[in-house]
C-alpha positions in Angstrom: 4.8 7.7 -9.4 8.2 6.1 -9.5 8.1 3.4 -12.4 10.4 0.8 -10.7 8.2 0.8 -7.6 5.0 1.1 -9.4 6.2 -2.1 -11.4 7.2 -3.8 -8.0 3.8 -2.8 -6.4 1.8 -4.3 -9.2 3.7 -7.6 -9.3 3.3 -7.9 -5.3 -0.4 -7.3 -5.7 -0.9 -9.8 -8.4 1.6 -12.5 -6.8 -0.6 -14.2 -4.4 1.9 -13.5 -1.6 -0.4 -10.9 0.1 -3.8 -11.7 1.5 -6.2 -8.7 1.1 -7.5 -7.1 4.0 -9.5 -3.7 4.7 -9.5 -0.6 6.8 -5.9 -0.9 8.0 -2.5 -1.1 6.2 -2.0 -4.4 8.0 -4.3 -6.5 10.0 -2.8 -9.3 12.1 -5.0 -12.5 11.7 -4.7 -16.0 12.7 -3.9 -17.4 9.3 -1.4 -14.6 8.8 -1.4 -10.7 8.3 -4.0 -9.2 5.8 -3.0 -6.0 3.9 -4.6 -3.1 2.3 -3.2 -2.3 -1.1 -1.3 0.5 0.6 0.1 -1.9 3.3 1.5 -4.0 0.6 3.3 -0.8 -0.6 4.7 -0.1 3.0 5.9 -3.8 3.1 7.7 -3.4 -0.1 9.2 -0.2 1.4 10.4 -2.1 4.3 11.8 -4.9 2.2 13.6 -2.7 -0.5 15.0 -0.1 1.9 15.6 -2.2 5.1 13.7 0.7 7.0 10.6 0.4 8.8 8.7 -2.2 10.8 5.2 -3.2 11.5 3.8 -2.5 15.1 0.6 -4.4 14.8 -1.5 -2.4 12.2 0.9 0.5 11.9 3.9 0.8 9.7 6.6 2.7 11.7 9.4 4.3 9.9 11.9 6.6 11.4 10.2 8.5 14.3 7.2 9.1 12.1 3.9 8.8 13.7 1.1 7.7 11.4 -2.4 6.6 11.1 -2.8 2.9 10.5 -4.8 3.3 7.6 -2.9 6.0 5.5 0.5 5.9 3.8 3.3 7.5 6.0 5.1 10.4 4.3 8.5 8.5 4.1 6.8 5.8 1.9 4.8 8.4 -0.3 8.2 10.1 -1.1 9.9 6.8 -1.8 7.2 5.9 -4.1 6.7 9.3 -5.7 3.0 9.6 -4.6 1.3 12.7 -3.8 -1.5 11.5 -1.6 -1.8 9.4 1.7 -4.7 7.4 0.2 -3.3 6.7 -3.2 -5.7 9.0 -5.2 -6.4 8.1 -8.7 -6.8 10.3 -11.7 -10.6 9.4 -11.7 -11.0 11.0 -8.3 -11.4 7.8 -6.3 -8.7 6.5 -4.0 -7.0 3.1 -3.8 -7.7 2.9 -0.1 -11.3 3.5 -0.4 -11.6 1.0 -3.4 -9.7 -1.6 -1.4 -12.1 -1.1 1.5 -15.2 -1.6 -0.6 -14.1 -4.9 -1.8 -12.3 -4.1 -5.1 -9.6 -7.0 -5.5 -5.9 -6.7 -5.6 -5.9 -7.7 -9.3 -8.1 -4.8 -10.4 -6.3 -2.3 -8.1 -3.1 -3.4 -9.6 -4.6 -2.5 -13.2 -5.1 1.1 -12.1 -1.6 1.3 -10.7 -0.2 -0.3 -13.9 -2.0 2.3 -16.0 -0.4 5.1 -14.2 -3.7 6.4 -12.5 -2.1 6.9 -9.3 -1.2 10.5 -8.3 
């Protein structure tokens, strides 16, 4: 994973700026959007590159069609990640851990430790 983006992602997850959601990259909510940890990475991509936009739960970049719960290929390439779910060296995925209630702070620890493939 790209070290600069890794640091940005860890900082964003621990900043308190993003409210954690589950099962989708981004979930519109009455109190503001909620993000999966992978949705936070997509939002960083949007802010850093000026590309992409949110269409409800989906992150749309270029003409790429993508599932609302997985990283688009463009974001994976930008971040230097090999998988759509943020697979960790320990065999689990960031998206799966996020969806079972593991908090952003703990997920950020895995990312900071270089566990993401």
